Structure formats: structure tokens, C-alpha cells
N, C-alpha and C positions, 0 to 999 in steps of 0.2 A: 523535726517533726511537727506538724499542726495538723487540724480537727478542722476541717470546712464543713460547717451545717448552712445547706443549699436550698433557700427556702424561693420558690418562684412567686409570681404576679397572681393578682386575681384569674379565676376559672382554669387556673394551670394546676399540677404537680409533682410529682417528682420526675417523672416520667420526659419532663423539658432541659431538666440537666444531662440530657445522656450524652451528649457531644462535648461538655464539659468536664464531666466527671472521669473519664482516662486522663487527660493529660493531668490533671489534679494528686492521682495516685499515680503516672509513671513518675512525678518527679519525689515522690516518699511518703503524700499524706497522706493523710486519712480525707476522704469525702462522702458525707451523706446526706443525700439528696432527700427530705422531704415535702410528701402532702402531706396538706391540713386537713380537717376536719370538715368534712361536706364537700370535696373534693375529688377529683381523678377515681383512685380506688378508694376510696372513703366516704364516696358519695352516699350521702343519706344519715350522715353521721349529724345530728343537730350542732351548732357551731354559733355562738359571738365572738367579739371580739377578743375577749378573756381569754374567751377557749383557742382561737389563735395563738395565742403569749403563752399558753400550758402545751399546745401539741410543740413548741419551741426548746422549751425550758423541760418535758419532760423526754425529747430524745436526745437531751445533751449527758441527762442524769440517769437515765435506761443504759444508753451506751458506756456510760466510767469516762466523761471526755474529760478531758481538758488541753489545754493549750487551744483553744477553741475561735477559730473566726466564722462570725456568724453572715452570710450574707442575704441580705434581702431584695427583692427586684419589683419593683414597682409597688403594686398594693402592698405586699410583703413587709416594703419596710417598716410596717405601723409595728405590725407587731415584735421582728425580729428587732427593731430600736429598743420595746418594750423589755424582750426578754434578755436583750445584751446586758443590761443594767441588775440582770434577776439571778444570772449565774455566776456573779461574784467573781472570786479570784483564777475562774474558771476561762474564761475571756481575755483572749489575746489581743483581738482585735471584730471590731464590726463595720462591715461592706454593705453600701447603700447601692445598689446598680440602679442607674437611672428610678431611682423609687420616690414615695413620701416618705416624709419623716415626723414621727410621732409628737403631735404638742398634748400635752395632761389638758386635760379635759374638751379634747378637740377627738375627732372623726377623722377617716379617708374623706369624708364628703364635705367637710366642713368648710373648705376652703374653696370650694367649687361657687365659682361665682354666680352660682344661683343660690348660695348654701345646701346642694346637694337636692333640690327638690325634686326636678327631673329623674335623677336616681331612684331616689324614692318611692315616686311614683310609678316607676320603672319595676321598682320589685315589690311593691303594692299589688301589681298587675299581673305579676308572673308568681303568684304564690312564694310570697316571702325569699326570690334570688332575684342575680341582677343576672339579666338573659344573657345566651352569650351572643358573640359579636358578630356582623358578618363578615364576608373575606373582605370586605371594599373596606375595612376598618386598619387594614396588615398593610394596604396600598401606600407606597412613599417611604416604606421603613425599609430600605435596603433586603428585602424578602424574595427570593425566589419564589415561585411558583409552588412548587413542593415544598417549600418552608411555609409556607401560607397554611396547604393545604393540611400539614402537620399541625398548625395549630387550630385549626378550624376543625379537626378531626377530635384533637387532645383536649379540649377544651368541656367545661362540664358547667353549668349555670351557677353562678356564686352564690353562697349563703349571702343573704339584702344583711341582717344583723351587723356581720363582721364589718359593713362598712359604714352603719350608721352609731354603731354602739365608741363613746370616750376612749380615748387612749388613757394610761394612769401612770407617769411617771412619778419616781420619787428622787428624784436630782434632776441638776441640766444634764439635758445632753451634753453639750458641746465637754464636759469632762472624758468622755469615752473615748479611746481610742478607736477613729474611724478615718477609711476613706469613702470618697463620693465622686462614683461613675457617673460622671455627664455626656449620655450619647445625643452625639448632632450629627444628624448628615448634612454631607457637603453643602452650601450652598442654601443653609438654613439663615434664613431671617436673624439679625445680631442678639434680635431679644432672648428667641429661642437658644443662640448660642451659650447664656450665659444662665449660673445657677436660678431657681424660683429663690426669692427673698427672705425664705426662711431659711432655705440652704444657705443662702452666702451668708446668715449671719451666722450661723455655725463654724463656716469654714476661715472664719475669723479668730477661733480655739485653732492654738497652740496645735491641740490635739490632733486636728482633722486636716485631710487633704484631698486633694480635689484631681481626679481624673480626669480627662476627657476619651472619646473613641468616637470616630469618624462612621456610624452606623445608624441604627433609628431603636425603638425603645426594648427589642427583644435581640441585644447581642450574644445570648446563650445558640441561637439562630443562625443570626446573619455573621458572628462572629466569634464561632465561642474558641478556637484556638487562641486568638487574639486576649479577648478574654481570662479565658484561664491563667495567661504571663498576667495579667494585669492582679488579677488574686493571689498570683503565686508572690508578685511583689509585695501586696500589699502586707503577706503573710511575715517579709522578714522585716520590716520596720518595728 
């Protein structure tokens, strides 16, 4: 038995894992979907990058979890990657689901082509939050209209400081046991079917493994059963 701690990406909360959790629990494992500060049911709680890292560490400690598989989707790969090295021997594996990965001293927006200027401007214009994405943002991602509606209705503005404050790592990320799930829509351009350079470099580590899914960026909605099976397989490594 392992214990999955599941953290969804920007604007989302624990609710996003609703269709994945039953598969994990049916297989006999613990599953703990987590809402980060400032989002969903924790809206209004002040949060920076360090807050989100501590949210994850605190959940592991509060629940007394061991044999932990930390799962980070999209933005949340950054705080999950930092939390993974802070929970020490409680960690069994970290799984990055089509996510960003942390780099010491860099933020979520650091690697964006404009250095995050557009996101920072949007945050400044929206009271310190990254605003909600329109329904069109989810087009072409293998989602049904009903799934898109759930994403739009369930999302909350994202605390801006968590996107612009730098990650803090004490050691090489490649030393952690990790699985990277790359989501690639069928017919995608060749460049989109391969990991970004930072992930590709980490995948040269003997402790990292790549798995591809034939779906879009929100597999917990588009392919929850398939995603759950990949998580179960990762837990057995």
C-alpha cells in the first residue's frame, strides 16, 4: 500500500481528482487530494510559493503518511517537486503530470518566452490573482463540453505570488525517484510530442521514467481511469 497525495494545477483544487481517487482506493491505496492555499475551498487564504510547498508537507505530516507518492499536475509540479525532497524517507516516488518542474531560484513563469511579463501584468491588473481561463482555453484537449464546463465552473483565480516567487531546492531534482507523464494529443506536432529541455535533461537520470498519454493537458478529466492506472504502475516501481 502507498499513499497518493494529489495536487492539481493552477486555479484548481482537490475536487479535480474526483474521478481518479476511486480507482486508487479500489486498488487498496490511500488517496489524499489536496487543495492548495488560496484556491477552491481555501479561497481567501494568502499564499506564495513557499506556502504551497508547506501545504503539501503539512498534509503528509498531519495525516502521518509514509510510502508517499506525491502527484503534481501542471503548475503544481513546482511545489510538489520541492515538497518531495522535504518529506525525506516518507517519499516513495514523485509523479509529474504534464507539469512544470522546479528549478532552484526560478519561478513558474521564468521559463515563459516573455519571462512571464504578460502573466505578471495580468496579475497586477487583477488584484494579485491570475484570472480565470475562458472555456476556449480548454479546446482541443480531448475534453467533452461537460468536462470543460466543470473545469470553468470549478476554477478560482490563482494567487499570483505563487507563480512569480522562486522555487528553493536543496539538491538535484534528478536524484528523486520520479515518473514524468507527458500528455500528447494524437496528431500533435513533433516538437509537442517530446518533453521540454529541462524535463528531457532530468529524464537522463536513472531514477526518472517517461510515460506518454494520448490526451490533452487535463487527463484527470479526459482519461481518469488511464491516469489512475499509470499512477498505480508508478507506485510499484
